[in-house]
PDB file of N, CA, C and O in Angstrom:
ATOM      1  N   MET A   1      21.463   4.337   2.300  1.00  0.00           N
ATOM      2  CA  MET A   1      20.780   5.307   1.414  1.00  0.00           C
ATOM      3  C   MET A   1      19.795   4.715   0.605  1.00  0.00           C
ATOM      4  O   MET A   1      18.665   5.204   0.584  1.00  0.00           O
ATOM      5  N   ALA A   2      20.111   3.616  -0.137  1.00  0.00           N
ATOM      6  CA  ALA A   2      19.124   2.955  -1.081  1.00  0.00           C
ATOM      7  C   ALA A   2      17.989   2.296  -0.333  1.00  0.00           C
ATOM      8  O   ALA A   2      16.932   2.087  -0.928  1.00  0.00           O
ATOM      9  N   GLY A   3      18.128   1.983   0.826  1.00  0.00           N
ATOM     10  CA  GLY A   3      17.040   1.237   1.643  1.00  0.00           C
ATOM     11  C   GLY A   3      16.046   2.184   2.391  1.00  0.00           C
ATOM     12  O   GLY A   3      15.138   1.707   3.073  1.00  0.00           O
ATOM     13  N   THR A   4      16.227   3.534   2.256  1.00  0.00           N
ATOM     14  CA  THR A   4      15.443   4.408   3.117  1.00  0.00           C
ATOM     15  C   THR A   4      14.474   5.081   2.199  1.00  0.00           C
ATOM     16  O   THR A   4      14.697   5.330   1.014  1.00  0.00           O
ATOM     17  N   LEU A   5      13.278   5.376   2.916  1.00  0.00           N
ATOM     18  CA  LEU A   5      12.245   6.273   2.112  1.00  0.00           C
ATOM     19  C   LEU A   5      11.938   7.352   3.202  1.00  0.00           C
ATOM     20  O   LEU A   5      11.675   7.159   4.389  1.00  0.00           O
ATOM     21  N   GLU A   6      12.034   8.542   2.515  1.00  0.00           N
ATOM     22  CA  GLU A   6      11.855   9.733   3.522  1.00  0.00           C
ATOM     23  C   GLU A   6      10.401  10.397   2.766  1.00  0.00           C
ATOM     24  O   GLU A   6       9.855  11.345   3.330  1.00  0.00           O
ATOM     25  N   SER A   7       9.968   9.987   1.806  1.00  0.00           N
ATOM     26  CA  SER A   7       8.671  10.606   1.340  1.00  0.00           C
ATOM     27  C   SER A   7       7.922   9.548   0.692  1.00  0.00           C
ATOM     28  O   SER A   7       8.551   8.545   0.352  1.00  0.00           O
ATOM     29  N   ASN A   8       6.602   9.618   0.455  1.00  0.00           N
ATOM     30  CA  ASN A   8       5.790   8.693  -0.100  1.00  0.00           C
ATOM     31  C   ASN A   8       5.941   8.673  -1.610  1.00  0.00           C
ATOM     32  O   ASN A   8       5.633   9.670  -2.262  1.00  0.00           O
ATOM     33  N   PRO A   9       6.392   7.607  -2.171  1.00  0.00           N
ATOM     34  CA  PRO A   9       6.616   7.544  -3.672  1.00  0.00           C
ATOM     35  C   PRO A   9       5.248   7.724  -4.404  1.00  0.00           C
ATOM     36  O   PRO A   9       5.323   8.020  -5.596  1.00  0.00           O
ATOM     37  N   ALA A  10       4.223   7.610  -3.944  1.00  0.00           N
ATOM     38  CA  ALA A  10       2.882   7.772  -4.658  1.00  0.00           C
ATOM     39  C   ALA A  10       2.757   9.258  -5.075  1.00  0.00           C
ATOM     40  O   ALA A  10       2.316   9.579  -6.179  1.00  0.00           O
ATOM     41  N   ASN A  11       3.153  10.120  -4.174  1.00  0.00           N
ATOM     42  CA  ASN A  11       2.817  11.553  -4.347  1.00  0.00           C
ATOM     43  C   ASN A  11       3.923  12.461  -4.073  1.00  0.00           C
ATOM     44  O   ASN A  11       3.683  13.611  -3.707  1.00  0.00           O
ATOM     45  N   SER A  12       5.141  12.028  -4.222  1.00  0.00           N
ATOM     46  CA  SER A  12       6.379  12.808  -4.157  1.00  0.00           C
ATOM     47  C   SER A  12       6.948  13.122  -5.502  1.00  0.00           C
ATOM     48  O   SER A  12       7.218  12.237  -6.315  1.00  0.00           O
ATOM     49  N   PRO A  13       7.126  14.388  -5.722  1.00  0.00           N
ATOM     50  CA  PRO A  13       7.754  14.813  -7.006  1.00  0.00           C
ATOM     51  C   PRO A  13       9.260  14.233  -7.200  1.00  0.00           C
ATOM     52  O   PRO A  13       9.795  14.291  -8.308  1.00  0.00           O
ATOM     53  N   ASN A  14       9.850  13.730  -6.195  1.00  0.00           N
ATOM     54  CA  ASN A  14      11.172  13.102  -6.401  1.00  0.00           C
ATOM     55  C   ASN A  14      11.076  11.700  -7.021  1.00  0.00           C
ATOM     56  O   ASN A  14      12.026  11.217  -7.638  1.00  0.00           O
ATOM     57  N   TRP A  15       9.830  11.011  -6.834  1.00  0.00           N
ATOM     58  CA  TRP A  15       9.670   9.768  -7.404  1.00  0.00           C
ATOM     59  C   TRP A  15       8.885   9.929  -8.749  1.00  0.00           C
ATOM     60  O   TRP A  15       7.856  10.602  -8.814  1.00  0.00           O
ATOM     61  N   ARG A  16       9.351   9.366  -9.662  1.00  0.00           N
ATOM     62  CA  ARG A  16       8.708   9.478 -11.130  1.00  0.00           C
ATOM     63  C   ARG A  16       8.093   8.158 -11.577  1.00  0.00           C
ATOM     64  O   ARG A  16       8.581   7.059 -11.315  1.00  0.00           O
ATOM     65  N   LYS A  17       6.909   8.378 -12.319  1.00  0.00           N
ATOM     66  CA  LYS A  17       6.461   7.247 -13.080  1.00  0.00           C
ATOM     67  C   LYS A  17       7.136   7.116 -14.469  1.00  0.00           C
ATOM     68  O   LYS A  17       7.482   8.122 -15.088  1.00  0.00           O
ATOM     69  N   HIS A  18       7.299   5.986 -14.904  1.00  0.00           N
ATOM     70  CA  HIS A  18       7.944   5.711 -16.098  1.00  0.00           C
ATOM     71  C   HIS A  18       6.785   5.856 -17.272  1.00  0.00           C
ATOM     72  O   HIS A  18       5.718   5.264 -17.114  1.00  0.00           O
ATOM     73  N   ARG A  19       6.979   6.517 -18.247  1.00  0.00           N
ATOM     74  CA  ARG A  19       6.074   6.788 -19.351  1.00  0.00           C
ATOM     75  C   ARG A  19       5.313   5.629 -19.808  1.00  0.00           C
ATOM     76  O   ARG A  19       4.089   5.739 -19.880  1.00  0.00           O
ATOM     77  N   ASN A  20       5.890   4.516 -20.132  1.00  0.00           N
ATOM     78  CA  ASN A  20       5.332   3.286 -20.597  1.00  0.00           C
ATOM     79  C   ASN A  20       5.253   2.259 -19.481  1.00  0.00           C
ATOM     80  O   ASN A  20       4.833   1.130 -19.737  1.00  0.00           O
ATOM     81  N   GLY A  21       5.611   2.573 -18.342  1.00  0.00           N
ATOM     82  CA  GLY A  21       5.777   1.582 -17.244  1.00  0.00           C
ATOM     83  C   GLY A  21       4.458   1.301 -16.494  1.00  0.00           C
ATOM     84  O   GLY A  21       3.444   1.957 -16.733  1.00  0.00           O
ATOM     85  N   CYS A  22       4.495   0.348 -15.614  1.00  0.00           N
ATOM     86  CA  CYS A  22       3.414  -0.124 -14.672  1.00  0.00           C
ATOM     87  C   CYS A  22       3.002   1.229 -13.871  1.00  0.00           C
ATOM     88  O   CYS A  22       3.830   2.057 -13.492  1.00  0.00           O
ATOM     89  N   PRO A  23       1.689   1.324 -13.681  1.00  0.00           N
ATOM     90  CA  PRO A  23       1.200   2.478 -12.891  1.00  0.00           C
ATOM     91  C   PRO A  23       1.605   2.504 -11.549  1.00  0.00           C
ATOM     92  O   PRO A  23       1.490   3.537 -10.889  1.00  0.00           O
ATOM     93  N   PHE A  24       2.100   1.399 -11.046  1.00  0.00           N
ATOM     94  CA  PHE A  24       2.608   1.299  -9.477  1.00  0.00           C
ATOM     95  C   PHE A  24       4.006   1.433  -9.468  1.00  0.00           C
ATOM     96  O   PHE A  24       4.557   1.576  -8.377  1.00  0.00           O
ATOM     97  N   TYR A  25       4.705   1.410 -10.546  1.00  0.00           N
ATOM     98  CA  TYR A  25       6.215   1.456 -10.661  1.00  0.00           C
ATOM     99  C   TYR A  25       6.684   2.938 -10.491  1.00  0.00           C
ATOM    100  O   TYR A  25       6.245   3.850 -11.191  1.00  0.00           O
ATOM    101  N   ARG A  26       7.681   3.115  -9.430  1.00  0.00           N
ATOM    102  CA  ARG A  26       8.227   4.559  -9.308  1.00  0.00           C
ATOM    103  C   ARG A  26       9.676   4.384  -9.273  1.00  0.00           C
ATOM    104  O   ARG A  26      10.230   3.391  -8.802  1.00  0.00           O
ATOM    105  N   GLU A  27      10.314   5.471  -9.833  1.00  0.00           N
ATOM    106  CA  GLU A  27      11.826   5.501  -9.609  1.00  0.00           C
ATOM    107  C   GLU A  27      12.386   6.783  -9.222  1.00  0.00           C
ATOM    108  O   GLU A  27      11.728   7.794  -9.468  1.00  0.00           O
ATOM    109  N   ARG A  28      13.470   6.873  -8.672  1.00  0.00           N
ATOM    110  CA  ARG A  28      14.031   8.053  -8.160  1.00  0.00           C
ATOM    111  C   ARG A  28      15.500   7.929  -8.602  1.00  0.00           C
ATOM    112  O   ARG A  28      16.124   6.872  -8.513  1.00  0.00           O
ATOM    113  N   TRP A  29      16.015   9.075  -9.084  1.00  0.00           N
ATOM    114  CA  TRP A  29      17.497   9.023  -9.755  1.00  0.00           C
ATOM    115  C   TRP A  29      18.213   9.850  -8.782  1.00  0.00           C
ATOM    116  O   TRP A  29      17.640  10.721  -8.128  1.00  0.00           O
ATOM    117  N   PHE A  30      19.577   9.559  -8.671  1.00  0.00           N
ATOM    118  CA  PHE A  30      20.471  10.236  -7.868  1.00  0.00           C
ATOM    119  C   PHE A  30      21.542  10.780  -8.713  1.00  0.00           C
ATOM    120  O   PHE A  30      22.453  10.051  -9.105  1.00  0.00           O
ATOM    121  N   SER A  31      21.480  11.953  -8.993  1.00  0.00           N
ATOM    122  CA  SER A  31      22.426  12.660  -9.933  1.00  0.00           C
ATOM    123  C   SER A  31      23.849  12.868  -9.410  1.00  0.00           C
ATOM    124  O   SER A  31      24.832  12.986 -10.142  1.00  0.00           O
ATOM    125  N   ASP A  32      23.865  12.902  -8.076  1.00  0.00           N
ATOM    126  CA  ASP A  32      25.153  12.999  -7.351  1.00  0.00           C
ATOM    127  C   ASP A  32      25.759  11.780  -6.770  1.00  0.00           C
ATOM    128  O   ASP A  32      26.612  11.870  -5.886  1.00  0.00           O
ATOM    129  N   SER A  33      25.334  10.600  -7.250  1.00  0.00           N
ATOM    130  CA  SER A  33      25.830   9.425  -6.663  1.00  0.00           C
ATOM    131  C   SER A  33      27.304   9.109  -7.145  1.00  0.00           C
ATOM    132  O   SER A  33      27.744   9.532  -8.215  1.00  0.00           O
ATOM    133  N   ASP A  34      27.928   8.434  -6.384  1.00  0.00           N
ATOM    134  CA  ASP A  34      29.379   8.029  -6.640  1.00  0.00           C
ATOM    135  C   ASP A  34      29.392   6.638  -6.852  1.00  0.00           C
ATOM    136  O   ASP A  34      29.349   5.837  -5.918  1.00  0.00           O
ATOM    137  N   ILE A  35      29.456   6.271  -8.191  1.00  0.00           N
ATOM    138  CA  ILE A  35      29.307   4.858  -8.709  1.00  0.00           C
ATOM    139  C   ILE A  35      30.481   4.140  -8.155  1.00  0.00           C
ATOM    140  O   ILE A  35      30.331   3.051  -7.602  1.00  0.00           O
ATOM    141  N   GLU A  36      31.743   4.752  -8.290  1.00  0.00           N
ATOM    142  CA  GLU A  36      32.941   4.054  -7.832  1.00  0.00           C
ATOM    143  C   GLU A  36      32.846   3.638  -6.315  1.00  0.00           C
ATOM    144  O   GLU A  36      33.457   2.658  -5.888  1.00  0.00           O
ATOM    145  N   ALA A  37      32.123   4.360  -5.598  1.00  0.00           N
ATOM    146  CA  ALA A  37      31.957   4.017  -4.026  1.00  0.00           C
ATOM    147  C   ALA A  37      30.710   3.080  -3.893  1.00  0.00           C
ATOM    148  O   ALA A  37      30.281   2.797  -2.774  1.00  0.00           O
ATOM    149  N   GLY A  38      30.167   2.630  -4.960  1.00  0.00           N
ATOM    150  CA  GLY A  38      28.974   1.645  -4.899  1.00  0.00           C
ATOM    151  C   GLY A  38      27.616   2.224  -4.682  1.00  0.00           C
ATOM    152  O   GLY A  38      26.642   1.520  -4.420  1.00  0.00           O
ATOM    153  N   GLU A  39      27.569   3.590  -4.803  1.00  0.00           N
ATOM    154  CA  GLU A  39      26.216   4.209  -4.639  1.00  0.00           C
ATOM    155  C   GLU A  39      25.374   3.975  -5.789  1.00  0.00           C
ATOM    156  O   GLU A  39      25.898   3.941  -6.902  1.00  0.00           O
ATOM    157  N   PRO A  40      24.002   3.794  -5.638  1.00  0.00           N
ATOM    158  CA  PRO A  40      23.135   3.502  -6.659  1.00  0.00           C
ATOM    159  C   PRO A  40      22.948   4.688  -7.568  1.00  0.00           C
ATOM    160  O   PRO A  40      23.093   5.839  -7.155  1.00  0.00           O
ATOM    161  N   LEU A  41      22.609   4.382  -8.873  1.00  0.00           N
ATOM    162  CA  LEU A  41      22.271   5.577  -9.884  1.00  0.00           C
ATOM    163  C   LEU A  41      20.800   5.912  -9.540  1.00  0.00           C
ATOM    164  O   LEU A  41      20.422   7.083  -9.578  1.00  0.00           O
ATOM    165  N   TYR A  42      19.905   4.830  -9.183  1.00  0.00           N
ATOM    166  CA  TYR A  42      18.545   5.210  -8.964  1.00  0.00           C
ATOM    167  C   TYR A  42      17.971   4.061  -8.017  1.00  0.00           C
ATOM    168  O   TYR A  42      18.553   3.007  -7.762  1.00  0.00           O
ATOM    169  N   GLN A  43      16.659   4.478  -7.518  1.00  0.00           N
ATOM    170  CA  GLN A  43      16.076   3.514  -6.727  1.00  0.00           C
ATOM    171  C   GLN A  43      14.680   3.296  -7.230  1.00  0.00           C
ATOM    172  O   GLN A  43      13.978   4.186  -7.710  1.00  0.00           O
ATOM    173  N   VAL A  44      14.315   1.975  -7.076  1.00  0.00           N
ATOM    174  CA  VAL A  44      12.944   1.637  -7.503  1.00  0.00           C
ATOM    175  C   VAL A  44      12.042   1.295  -6.460  1.00  0.00           C
ATOM    176  O   VAL A  44      12.456   0.634  -5.507  1.00  0.00           O
ATOM    177  N   PHE A  45      10.735   1.704  -6.532  1.00  0.00           N
ATOM    178  CA  PHE A  45       9.786   1.387  -5.386  1.00  0.00           C
ATOM    179  C   PHE A  45       8.410   1.042  -6.328  1.00  0.00           C
ATOM    180  O   PHE A  45       8.035   1.659  -7.326  1.00  0.00           O
ATOM    181  N   CYS A  46       7.780  -0.145  -5.686  1.00  0.00           N
ATOM    182  CA  CYS A  46       6.674  -0.600  -6.217  1.00  0.00           C
ATOM    183  C   CYS A  46       5.494  -0.562  -5.244  1.00  0.00           C
ATOM    184  O   CYS A  46       5.535  -1.218  -4.203  1.00  0.00           O
ATOM    185  N   MET A  47       4.456   0.188  -5.566  1.00  0.00           N
ATOM    186  CA  MET A  47       3.402   0.520  -4.666  1.00  0.00           C
ATOM    187  C   MET A  47       2.429  -0.695  -4.270  1.00  0.00           C
ATOM    188  O   MET A  47       1.558  -0.627  -3.403  1.00  0.00           O
ATOM    189  N   LYS A  48       2.712  -1.755  -5.013  1.00  0.00           N
ATOM    190  CA  LYS A  48       1.843  -2.957  -4.779  1.00  0.00           C
ATOM    191  C   LYS A  48       2.746  -4.013  -4.128  1.00  0.00           C
ATOM    192  O   LYS A  48       2.261  -5.122  -3.904  1.00  0.00           O
ATOM    193  N   GLY A  49       3.927  -3.774  -3.832  1.00  0.00           N
ATOM    194  CA  GLY A  49       4.870  -4.769  -3.120  1.00  0.00           C
ATOM    195  C   GLY A  49       5.403  -5.735  -3.994  1.00  0.00           C
ATOM    196  O   GLY A  49       5.937  -6.722  -3.487  1.00  0.00           O
ATOM    197  N   THR A  50       5.348  -5.617  -5.300  1.00  0.00           N
ATOM    198  CA  THR A  50       6.041  -6.550  -6.141  1.00  0.00           C
ATOM    199  C   THR A  50       7.150  -6.071  -7.047  1.00  0.00           C
ATOM    200  O   THR A  50       7.113  -6.176  -8.273  1.00  0.00           O
ATOM    201  N   PRO A  51       8.194  -5.508  -6.319  1.00  0.00           N
ATOM    202  CA  PRO A  51       9.265  -4.890  -7.086  1.00  0.00           C
ATOM    203  C   PRO A  51       9.976  -5.828  -7.936  1.00  0.00           C
ATOM    204  O   PRO A  51      10.005  -7.025  -7.651  1.00  0.00           O
ATOM    205  N   PRO A  52      10.572  -5.339  -8.997  1.00  0.00           N
ATOM    206  CA  PRO A  52      11.395  -6.225  -9.929  1.00  0.00           C
ATOM    207  C   PRO A  52      12.713  -6.610  -9.084  1.00  0.00           C
ATOM    208  O   PRO A  52      13.316  -5.840  -8.337  1.00  0.00           O
ATOM    209  N   LEU A  53      13.013  -7.849  -9.330  1.00  0.00           N
ATOM    210  CA  LEU A  53      14.162  -8.355  -8.774  1.00  0.00           C
ATOM    211  C   LEU A  53      15.399  -8.696  -9.571  1.00  0.00           C
ATOM    212  O   LEU A  53      16.486  -8.962  -9.058  1.00  0.00           O
ATOM    213  N   THR A  54      15.136  -8.666 -10.907  1.00  0.00           N
ATOM    214  CA  THR A  54      16.037  -8.887 -11.981  1.00  0.00           C
ATOM    215  C   THR A  54      15.777  -7.781 -12.955  1.00  0.00           C
ATOM    216  O   THR A  54      14.789  -7.048 -12.919  1.00  0.00           O
ATOM    217  N   LEU A  55      16.918  -7.715 -13.979  1.00  0.00           N
ATOM    218  CA  LEU A  55      16.841  -6.739 -14.995  1.00  0.00           C
ATOM    219  C   LEU A  55      15.590  -7.150 -15.934  1.00  0.00           C
ATOM    220  O   LEU A  55      14.842  -6.276 -16.374  1.00  0.00           O
ATOM    221  N   GLU A  56      15.401  -8.502 -16.216  1.00  0.00           N
ATOM    222  CA  GLU A  56      14.316  -8.985 -16.952  1.00  0.00           C
ATOM    223  C   GLU A  56      12.921  -8.558 -16.403  1.00  0.00           C
ATOM    224  O   GLU A  56      12.031  -8.144 -17.145  1.00  0.00           O
ATOM    225  N   GLU A  57      12.803  -8.673 -15.193  1.00  0.00           N
ATOM    226  CA  GLU A  57      11.554  -8.317 -14.342  1.00  0.00           C
ATOM    227  C   GLU A  57      11.340  -6.767 -14.483  1.00  0.00           C
ATOM    228  O   GLU A  57      10.215  -6.307 -14.672  1.00  0.00           O
ATOM    229  N   GLN A  58      12.431  -6.001 -14.386  1.00  0.00           N
ATOM    230  CA  GLN A  58      12.354  -4.543 -14.449  1.00  0.00           C
ATOM    231  C   GLN A  58      11.827  -4.186 -15.867  1.00  0.00           C
ATOM    232  O   GLN A  58      10.913  -3.370 -15.986  1.00  0.00           O
ATOM    233  N   ASN A  59      12.365  -4.760 -16.887  1.00  0.00           N
ATOM    234  CA  ASN A  59      11.936  -4.465 -18.275  1.00  0.00           C
ATOM    235  C   ASN A  59      10.483  -4.791 -18.491  1.00  0.00           C
ATOM    236  O   ASN A  59       9.796  -4.092 -19.236  1.00  0.00           O
ATOM    237  N   ARG A  60       9.981  -5.874 -17.834  1.00  0.00           N
ATOM    238  CA  ARG A  60       8.498  -6.142 -17.890  1.00  0.00           C
ATOM    239  C   ARG A  60       7.697  -5.055 -17.251  1.00  0.00           C
ATOM    240  O   ARG A  60       6.599  -4.672 -17.655  1.00  0.00           O
ATOM    241  N   CYS A  61       8.390  -4.561 -16.145  1.00  0.00           N
ATOM    242  CA  CYS A  61       7.575  -3.430 -15.342  1.00  0.00           C
ATOM    243  C   CYS A  61       7.548  -2.231 -16.366  1.00  0.00           C
ATOM    244  O   CYS A  61       6.514  -1.576 -16.501  1.00  0.00           O
ATOM    245  N   LEU A  62       8.661  -1.953 -17.072  1.00  0.00           N
ATOM    246  CA  LEU A  62       8.536  -0.954 -17.931  1.00  0.00           C
ATOM    247  C   LEU A  62       7.779  -0.866 -19.115  1.00  0.00           C
ATOM    248  O   LEU A  62       7.624   0.113 -19.846  1.00  0.00           O
ATOM    249  N   ARG A  63       7.304  -2.059 -19.222  1.00  0.00           N
ATOM    250  CA  ARG A  63       6.498  -2.382 -20.649  1.00  0.00           C
ATOM    251  C   ARG A  63       4.948  -2.560 -20.175  1.00  0.00           C
ATOM    252  O   ARG A  63       4.124  -2.663 -21.084  1.00  0.00           O
ATOM    253  N   SER A  64       4.524  -2.601 -18.952  1.00  0.00           N
ATOM    254  CA  SER A  64       3.287  -2.985 -18.472  1.00  0.00           C
ATOM    255  C   SER A  64       2.574  -1.693 -18.150  1.00  0.00           C
ATOM    256  O   SER A  64       2.444  -1.354 -16.974  1.00  0.00           O
ATOM    257  N   LYS A  65       2.081  -0.921 -19.192  1.00  0.00           N
ATOM    258  CA  LYS A  65       1.539   0.344 -18.980  1.00  0.00           C
ATOM    259  C   LYS A  65       0.149   0.438 -18.199  1.00  0.00           C
ATOM    260  O   LYS A  65      -0.166   1.487 -17.637  1.00  0.00           O
ATOM    261  N   THR A  66      -0.642  -0.652 -18.181  1.00  0.00           N
ATOM    262  CA  THR A  66      -2.021  -0.532 -17.715  1.00  0.00           C
ATOM    263  C   THR A  66      -2.110  -1.302 -16.274  1.00  0.00           C
ATOM    264  O   THR A  66      -2.940  -0.999 -15.417  1.00  0.00           O
ATOM    265  N   CYS A  67      -1.169  -2.308 -16.134  1.00  0.00           N
ATOM    266  CA  CYS A  67      -1.265  -2.950 -14.874  1.00  0.00           C
ATOM    267  C   CYS A  67      -0.028  -3.596 -14.466  1.00  0.00           C
ATOM    268  O   CYS A  67       0.886  -3.589 -15.290  1.00  0.00           O
ATOM    269  N   CYS A  68       0.186  -4.216 -13.212  1.00  0.00           N
ATOM    270  CA  CYS A  68       1.260  -4.946 -12.743  1.00  0.00           C
ATOM    271  C   CYS A  68       1.308  -6.203 -13.412  1.00  0.00           C
ATOM    272  O   CYS A  68       0.349  -6.961 -13.267  1.00  0.00           O
ATOM    273  N   TRP A  69       2.357  -6.574 -14.184  1.00  0.00           N
ATOM    274  CA  TRP A  69       2.477  -7.828 -14.947  1.00  0.00           C
ATOM    275  C   TRP A  69       2.410  -9.056 -14.046  1.00  0.00           C
ATOM    276  O   TRP A  69       1.828 -10.081 -14.400  1.00  0.00           O
ATOM    277  N   ARG A  70       3.038  -8.918 -12.838  1.00  0.00           N
ATOM    278  CA  ARG A  70       3.188  -9.991 -11.876  1.00  0.00           C
ATOM    279  C   ARG A  70       1.746 -10.319 -11.300  1.00  0.00           C
ATOM    280  O   ARG A  70       1.350 -11.477 -11.163  1.00  0.00           O
ATOM    281  N   LEU A  71       1.025  -9.239 -10.988  1.00  0.00           N
ATOM    282  CA  LEU A  71      -0.337  -9.430 -10.477  1.00  0.00           C
ATOM    283  C   LEU A  71      -1.263  -9.921 -11.394  1.00  0.00           C
ATOM    284  O   LEU A  71      -2.161 -10.659 -10.990  1.00  0.00           O
ATOM    285  N   ALA A  72      -1.155  -9.554 -12.829  1.00  0.00           N
ATOM    286  CA  ALA A  72      -1.958 -10.079 -13.865  1.00  0.00           C
ATOM    287  C   ALA A  72      -1.612 -11.616 -14.104  1.00  0.00           C
ATOM    288  O   ALA A  72      -2.518 -12.407 -14.363  1.00  0.00           O
ATOM    289  N   GLU A  73      -0.400 -11.988 -14.022  1.00  0.00           N
ATOM    290  CA  GLU A  73       0.096 -13.426 -14.148  1.00  0.00           C
ATOM    291  C   GLU A  73      -0.665 -14.295 -13.010  1.00  0.00           C
ATOM    292  O   GLU A  73      -1.212 -15.378 -13.221  1.00  0.00           O
ATOM    293  N   LYS A  74      -0.608 -13.701 -11.913  1.00  0.00           N
ATOM    294  CA  LYS A  74      -1.214 -14.373 -10.664  1.00  0.00           C
ATOM    295  C   LYS A  74      -2.652 -14.590 -10.817  1.00  0.00           C
ATOM    296  O   LYS A  74      -3.187 -15.630 -10.435  1.00  0.00           O
ATOM    297  N   ALA A  75      -3.400 -13.456 -11.469  1.00  0.00           N
ATOM    298  CA  ALA A  75      -4.809 -13.597 -11.623  1.00  0.00           C
ATOM    299  C   ALA A  75      -5.245 -14.563 -12.708  1.00  0.00           C
ATOM    300  O   ALA A  75      -6.297 -15.196 -12.615  1.00  0.00           O
ATOM    301  N   GLU A  76      -4.353 -14.673 -13.816  1.00  0.00           N
ATOM    302  CA  GLU A  76      -4.591 -15.556 -14.886  1.00  0.00           C
ATOM    303  C   GLU A  76      -4.471 -17.123 -14.429  1.00  0.00           C
ATOM    304  O   GLU A  76      -5.335 -17.959 -14.698  1.00  0.00           O
ATOM    305  N   LYS A  77      -3.347 -17.380 -13.744  1.00  0.00           N
ATOM    306  CA  LYS A  77      -3.094 -18.570 -13.056  1.00  0.00           C
ATOM    307  C   LYS A  77      -4.248 -19.062 -12.100  1.00  0.00           C
ATOM    308  O   LYS A  77      -4.583 -20.246 -12.103  1.00  0.00           O
ATOM    309  N   LYS A  78      -4.825 -18.166 -11.315  1.00  0.00           N
ATOM    310  CA  LYS A  78      -5.807 -18.417 -10.430  1.00  0.00           C
ATOM    311  C   LYS A  78      -7.024 -18.781 -11.085  1.00  0.00           C
ATOM    312  O   LYS A  78      -7.718 -19.697 -10.644  1.00  0.00           O
ATOM    313  N   GLU A  79      -7.381 -18.032 -12.263  1.00  0.00           N
ATOM    314  CA  GLU A  79      -8.564 -18.285 -13.259  1.00  0.00           C
ATOM    315  C   GLU A  79      -8.346 -19.678 -13.887  1.00  0.00           C
ATOM    316  O   GLU A  79      -9.307 -20.444 -13.969  1.00  0.00           O
ATOM    317  N   ALA A  80      -7.105 -20.049 -14.343  1.00  0.00           N
ATOM    318  CA  ALA A  80      -6.999 -21.225 -14.922  1.00  0.00           C
ATOM    319  C   ALA A  80      -7.118 -22.452 -14.060  1.00  0.00           C
ATOM    320  O   ALA A  80      -7.521 -23.509 -14.547  1.00  0.00           O
ATOM    321  N   VAL A  81      -6.778 -22.345 -12.789  1.00  0.00           N
ATOM    322  CA  VAL A  81      -6.964 -23.391 -11.864  1.00  0.00           C
ATOM    323  C   VAL A  81      -8.411 -23.467 -11.451  1.00  0.00           C
ATOM    324  O   VAL A  81      -8.902 -24.558 -11.160  1.00  0.00           O
ATOM    325  N   LYS A  82      -9.154 -22.289 -11.410  1.00  0.00           N
ATOM    326  CA  LYS A  82     -10.390 -22.413 -11.302  1.00  0.00           C
ATOM    327  C   LYS A  82     -11.301 -22.969 -12.255  1.00  0.00           C
ATOM    328  O   LYS A  82     -12.332 -23.572 -11.958  1.00  0.00           O
ATOM    329  N   GLY A  83     -10.851 -22.726 -13.492  1.00  0.00           N
ATOM    330  CA  GLY A  83     -11.546 -23.261 -14.645  1.00  0.00           C
ATOM    331  C   GLY A  83     -11.394 -24.746 -14.849  1.00  0.00           C
ATOM    332  O   GLY A  83     -12.270 -25.415 -15.397  1.00  0.00           O
ATOM    333  N   LYS A  84     -10.147 -25.297 -14.350  1.00  0.00           N
ATOM    334  CA  LYS A  84      -9.831 -26.726 -14.494  1.00  0.00           C
ATOM    335  C   LYS A  84     -10.708 -27.470 -13.405  1.00  0.00           C
ATOM    336  O   LYS A  84     -11.194 -28.570 -13.669  1.00  0.00           O
ATOM    337  N   GLY A  85     -10.891 -26.908 -12.277  1.00  0.00           N
ATOM    338  CA  GLY A  85     -11.525 -27.590 -11.072  1.00  0.00           C
ATOM    339  C   GLY A  85     -13.057 -27.672 -11.473  1.00  0.00           C
ATOM    340  O   GLY A  85     -13.749 -28.545 -10.950  1.00  0.00           O
ATOM    341  N   GLY A  86     -13.587 -26.814 -12.357  1.00  0.00           N
ATOM    342  CA  GLY A  86     -15.011 -26.912 -12.586  1.00  0.00           C
ATOM    343  C   GLY A  86     -15.402 -27.697 -13.593  1.00  0.00           C
ATOM    344  O   GLY A  86     -16.604 -27.893 -13.768  1.00  0.00           O
ATOM    345  N   GLN A  87     -14.381 -28.311 -14.470  1.00  0.00           N
ATOM    346  CA  GLN A  87     -14.623 -29.078 -15.657  1.00  0.00           C
ATOM    347  C   GLN A  87     -14.369 -30.607 -15.301  1.00  0.00           C
ATOM    348  O   GLN A  87     -13.425 -31.011 -14.623  1.00  0.00           O
ATOM    349  N   ARG A  88     -15.274 -31.319 -15.816  1.00  0.00           N
ATOM    350  CA  ARG A  88     -15.229 -32.848 -15.636  1.00  0.00           C
ATOM    351  C   ARG A  88     -14.588 -33.530 -16.823  1.00  0.00           C
ATOM    352  O   ARG A  88     -14.911 -33.037 -17.903  1.00  0.00           O
ATOM    353  N   SER A  89     -13.879 -34.399 -16.861  1.00  0.00           N
ATOM    354  CA  SER A  89     -13.435 -35.130 -18.095  1.00  0.00           C
ATOM    355  C   SER A  89     -14.228 -36.260 -18.392  1.00  0.00           C
ATOM    356  O   SER A  89     -14.694 -36.977 -17.506  1.00  0.00           O
ATOM    357  N   ASN A  90     -14.415 -36.464 -19.691  1.00  0.00           N
ATOM    358  CA  ASN A  90     -15.229 -37.581 -20.206  1.00  0.00           C
ATOM    359  C   ASN A  90     -14.449 -38.751 -20.306  1.00  0.00           C
ATOM    360  O   ASN A  90     -13.391 -38.737 -20.934  1.00  0.00           O
ATOM    361  N   PRO A  91     -14.937 -39.919 -19.658  1.00  0.00           N
ATOM    362  CA  PRO A  91     -13.852 -41.150 -19.617  1.00  0.00           C
ATOM    363  C   PRO A  91     -14.173 -41.995 -20.832  1.00  0.00           C
ATOM    364  O   PRO A  91     -14.204 -43.221 -20.727  1.00  0.00           O
ATOM    365  N   ASP A  92     -14.425 -41.351 -22.043  1.00  0.00           N
ATOM    366  CA  ASP A  92     -14.704 -42.237 -23.302  1.00  0.00           C
ATOM    367  C   ASP A  92     -13.340 -42.745 -23.757  1.00  0.00           C
ATOM    368  O   ASP A  92     -13.252 -43.478 -24.742  1.00  0.00           O
TER     369      ASP A  92
END
């Protein structure tokens, strides 16, 4: 059940955006799940393929209102490497 997708999370009313969350983060709640049987309360989907893997990462997703925090970090690292490669050190 948790691993299947029957509708596109981007435009399905069953998948909801979190009010302050990443624009690509979607979640779907299961009101009739049996927790004692190990069924999930909710399912998470990331439209950029960078789903949260830990509770800490999920919290970051829920606080990244304008962009994917993981993609932003990746872009920052790329810019930092690019910036270091273009600078020459002074041998003084």
